[in-house]
N, C-alpha and C positions, 0 to 999 in steps of 0.2 A: 145227865152229866155229858159235857161236850167232849169232842175227840181228843183234845190235848190231855185231858185228865185220864181218859181210858188208856191212851197210848203211853203216857208217863208211867202209869201203874204197871202196864205190861213190860215196859223197858226195865223198870226197877226189878221185876222178877227175873228177867233175862240176865240182868247185870250180875246177879249172884253166880250164875253159871259162867258168864263171860269172864268174870274175875278169875275163876279157877283156870281158865284157858289162857289167861294173860291178855285177852283181846281188849278188855276194858282198860288195863294199864297202858296198852299201846295207844289207845285213843287219848287217854289223859296225858300221856307223854307228848303227843302232838300238840295238844292244847297248851301245854306249858311252853313248848318250843316256840310256837307262834306268838304267845303272849310276851315271852322274853325278847323275841325278835322285834316285835312292834314297839315295846315300851321299856326295854332294858331289864336287867336281871335282878333289880332290887324290888322285892314284893311290897315294901313299905311305900315305894314311890310309884308302883305299877299295880293298880287295882285289879286289872284283868289277870295279871300273874298271881296275885295273892288269892284270887278266887280259884284259879286253876290248881294251885298248890293245895288249897283247902279241900277241894273236891278229891284230889289224889290221896291226901291223908285220910279222908273219910272212908276210903275203901282199902286202907292199909298198904298203900303203895310204898315200897321201901324208900328211905331218905336218899340212898345212893342213886336210885333211879330218878328221883325228883331233881337232885343236884345235877345229874348228867344231862337231863332234858333242858335245864336252865342254861347250862354251858353250851349246848348245841344251839340254842336260840340266840345267845349272845356272840356266837362265833368262836368260842374258846375250844370247842370240839367240833369235828366234822359231823355232818348228818343233819344239819338244820335247814336244808333247802326246801322246806314246805311252803306252799302258798294256800291261801284261803279262796275258795270258790263257792258260789251258791248255785245249785241246780234247781230248776222249777219244772213242774209238769202236772199232769192229771192222772189220777188212778181211775179204776172202774167207777161208774156212777157219777162222773164229773167231779170227783173229790180233788181239791187242790192240794198239792204236795210240795213241800220245800225241803231241800237237803243241804245242810251246811257241811262242806267238804274241806278236808285238809289233805293235799296231795303233793307228791314230788314229780308227778307225771300227769299233767292235765289231760293230754290226749287219751292215754290209757284209761284213766278214770272216767272220762266222758263216755267212751265207748262201752265200758262195763255198766255204767249207770243207765245208759240208753237201752241196753239189752235187758236189764232187769224190768224197766218200765214196759218194754214190748212183751216180755214173757208173761207178765201178770196183768194184761188187759189195760195197760196205761200208755201214756205217751209223754216223752220228755219234751218240754216246751222251750220257748225263747226267754231271754232275760226279762224280768218284770211281768211275765204273763199272769202270775198269781200273787206276786209279792205284795201288791196293794191290798190284798185281803187279810194281811197279818200285821200284828204289832209285836215287836220283840220285847219280851218280859222275863223276869225271874219268876219261877213257879215252884211252890212248895206244897206238897200234899201231906196233910196231917190227920191221923186217925181221930175221928170225932169223939169216940168213946173214952179217949184218954186225956182230954183237955177241957177245961172250962172256957166257954166262948169269950167271956169278958176278959179273962186273963190272956188268952191268945191275942185278942185285939189290942190289949194294952202293950204287950211285948212287941208284937209285929209292927203296929203303927208307929210306935215310938222309935223303932229302928229304921223306919223309912218305907214300910209297905204301903201300897195305895189302894188295895182292895182285898177284902176277906169275905168269903161266902161259903155256905154249906152246900156240898154237892154229894148227895147220897150219904155214905158212911164216912166221908172225909170233909175236911175244910180245905179250900183252896186259898192260898195266900199268894198274891201277885205284887210285884214291885218292878221298878225300873231296873235295867241291868246294872246301872251304877250303884244301886242300893243292895244288890244281891248278896255281896259279901257281908255287909252289916246286918242284914236280916238273918242270914244263915248263922252268924256268930251269936246274935241275940237269942235265937231259938235254942241253940246249943247251950248257951250259958244258963238259960231258964229251964234246962232239962225237958224241953218239949220234943217229943218223938216226932221225927219226920220220916214218912214212908218213902218219899221220892222228892228230889229237887233238881232243878236244871234251869239254865237260861234257854228259853225256847221261843217259838213264834206262836202267838195266840190268835186264832182266827176271829175275824169280826162277825162272821156268820157261818152257819154250819149246814151240812147236807145230811138229812136223815137217811140211814141205810137199812135195807132189808137184810135178812140173814145171808142170802146168796152173794149179794154185793159186798157185804161186810167181810165175808171170808176172803174174797179177792183182794180187797183193800188191805186187810190186815196181813195177808201173805206178802204183798208187795212191800209194805212198811217193814215187816220183819226181815225180809231179804235185804232191803236197803240199810237197815240198822246194823245188820250183820256184816256189811261191807267194811273192810279195814279203813277205807278213806272217809267214810261217812261219820261225822261227829254227832249230828243231831238230825232228826226227821220230824217234821211238823205237818199236820193235815187238818182239813176243816170238816171232818165228819162227826156225826152224832149217832150213837147207838141207843135207840129206844130200849126201855127196860125189858120188853119181851125178847128183843134181839139179843141183849146181853145174857139173859137167862138161857136162851137156846145155845149160844156160843159156849157159855160156861159148862153147860150140861154135856157138850161134846168134848170138853177137856181142852 
């Protein structure tokens, strides 16, 4: 299983805790603000906004919070002065890392992200230093023991997915970002359980990690993901089965 699947699963588990702290809702609010700012406040006419609202509803974000975020994005309320930035760099072992950022203070965020890379054996790089290694895709992780493969393929492909494959105990469903909302709705309508879903960056090739390097890489990704301004983190690592077993045994 490649790095995006490992990391998506880890983030899904963290999100349950983040949600209780309100951190996840804060990140989702920013996604809604940016979407409304870029494409207007009508989710029927703004696919990105519709997707952001659907993700917020999926984690029980209150309707009032969603409505407030939309109004901030359209300028009806103050507080919508966020901008999107992508930071790129390298973690331990030469692992390529991309961070999708939403910030109201680019200088502060850049300084804080650079410090995290430095503290965890990595280095923040220049624009496009690793972007060429990734493709932006919608990703869904589905428990393999709860679904018939043919049914999953029928539902997902009809909704616009372009790749479905078995990875360990899960199926990976990939789609173009524009099809993410349709695929998500189709899976939900078909009552197909989804462990994790996100629009992320899929690496074209991966770097195998040993246990020691994996600890450093995962620590950096965890710290980045925990930062308030970081919306999504992608990396091109692969954890061989024996490394995964060792890490899981450590808790």
